[in-house]
N, C-alpha and C positions, 0 to 999 in steps of 0.2 A: 694259826700260825704257822704250823709246821709244813701243811698244804700250801700254803703261800710261799714259802719258801722254794717248794718244789716249782709253782708257777710262774714265778716271777722271770722277767724276760732278761734281766742282767744276772751274773754272776755273785752268788750271795758267799760272802769270806768271814769264815769264824776264826777268830785270835783268841787263843787261851794263853793265860800267865798266870796260872793259879787253879782252882778246881771248875771242874764240869761236871756235875752231877745230876743226876735225873734227867729232869727237862732242860736243865744246860748241854748235858750229854747227846740230848735227843736233837738241840738244835744243832750242836757240832756233827752231828751224823746225818744231819739233812743237809747241810752246808755243801755248798760246791767245792770249797776249799778250805781248808784248815791248816793255820799257821799257831804254831806254839812251841813254847820252850820246855827242855827236858824235865825241868820239876813241876810241871804242869802234872795235875791228876784228872782221871777222867773214871766216873763210876755209875753204875745203874744199882743204887743201894737199896732200893725198895723191899726187896725180898727179908734184909735185916730188921726194918721196923713193921713188919706185916703186909706190908700192899707191895705187892711184886710190880717191877718197872713194866706195865704191859705196853704202852704206847712210846716211851724210849726205846723198847727193845725192835720196835718196828722197824725204823730206820738203821738201829744200829747192826741188827742180823743182815739188812742188804749192804753194808757198807764193810763190814769184817767178816773174815773167815766164820764159820759156825763156832768152831774150838773157842774163840776169843768171845765172841757175842754171848755163847753160853757159859762162859767163866764168869764174864761179868755179871751177868742176868740172875745166875744161880747162887753165886757166892756174895753179891752185893760188893767186895774187894775192889778196890779200886787199883788203876793200872798207871805207871808212869806215862810221860809223855814220849818217852824211847820205846816201850811197850806198843804205845798209841801209833806212833809212827811206823813200826815195824807191822803194826796188823793193819795198816791203811787208814786207820781213823784219821791219821792227822797227815797233812799232803807237805809239808815243809815244818822242819825241826829247827830252830835257831837259839843260839845265847840270846836273853833276855836284851842284853844292850843292842842286840840287832833286829828286833822283832818288828819295829815299828818301821825301818829301811826295809827290811822284807815284805813288809805288808806294801809299802810305798810301791815299792819296786813291781811287784805284783799286780797292784792295781794300775800303775802306767803300764804295763805290758797289755793288758786287757783293754783300757781306755784306748791305746793306739791302734787297736782293730776296729773295724767297721761294725757299729753296733748291731745294725741289722745284721750281720752275718755271727755274732757272737750270740743274739737271742736265738736265730734259726738254729743254729749249732747245740745251744743249751738243750733247747726243745727236743730237737732230734736224739741226741745224746741219753737225755731222761728217757724216752719215750722206749727207743731200742732196747736198753738194759734188761727189760723185763720181757724181751720179744722172744721168740726162738730164731736160730739164725737163718734159716728156710724166708722166714719173714721180713728181718730187720734188713738184707741185704737188696731184696727188691726195692722196700721202701725207703732205704739208702741212696738208691739209686734215683727213684723220683725227686729224693729232698736235693741230692748234689745237683740235678737238671735245673730244678727252681731256682738253687743258688748260683749257678752259671747264669742267668737272666739277670741277675744283680750288677747293678754298675759297678761296686767294688772288685766283684768278681772279674769283669769284663778288663778294667783296669788293670788288677793284677796279672791278666794273662798279657796283655800287653808290656806290662813290665817285663814281664819274665823274658819274653821275647826279644825284648830291646836291650835286654841285659841290666837293669834299674831297678831302683826300688820303687814301688808302687805312690 
């Protein structure tokens, strides 16, 4: 499932208003965007019960600084939504009564963009994160040239020239 999240051509949004533990925290760390409430809790508690959270640690260590992922994995202690936001595990932190409207706003923003462009962008974004800069920049140039041939890019450039929305 977690590899599928990485490979989906559309953004994956996780919403947390409670507890995301072990595989739940793994899914959150694998997601493209995470929206949570301040009272939410995030943990990788495996070590506390004798089974280290090996696989949840994979995306967690890639999403947050080592100091936080190490703390979560080695202590098994949970962190608050605010701590998760400060560490970069959570993209947007909103009060519970604004949670659905924020998710709707994010979805509408993404849906208003050309699907093919979002898909290409997500694929390249995920790929380049693990690459050295010396490899990422040339590949980024190639992907950008490919993107320039898209009808949506041509319309966007024309709209910019004409000072109008695409």
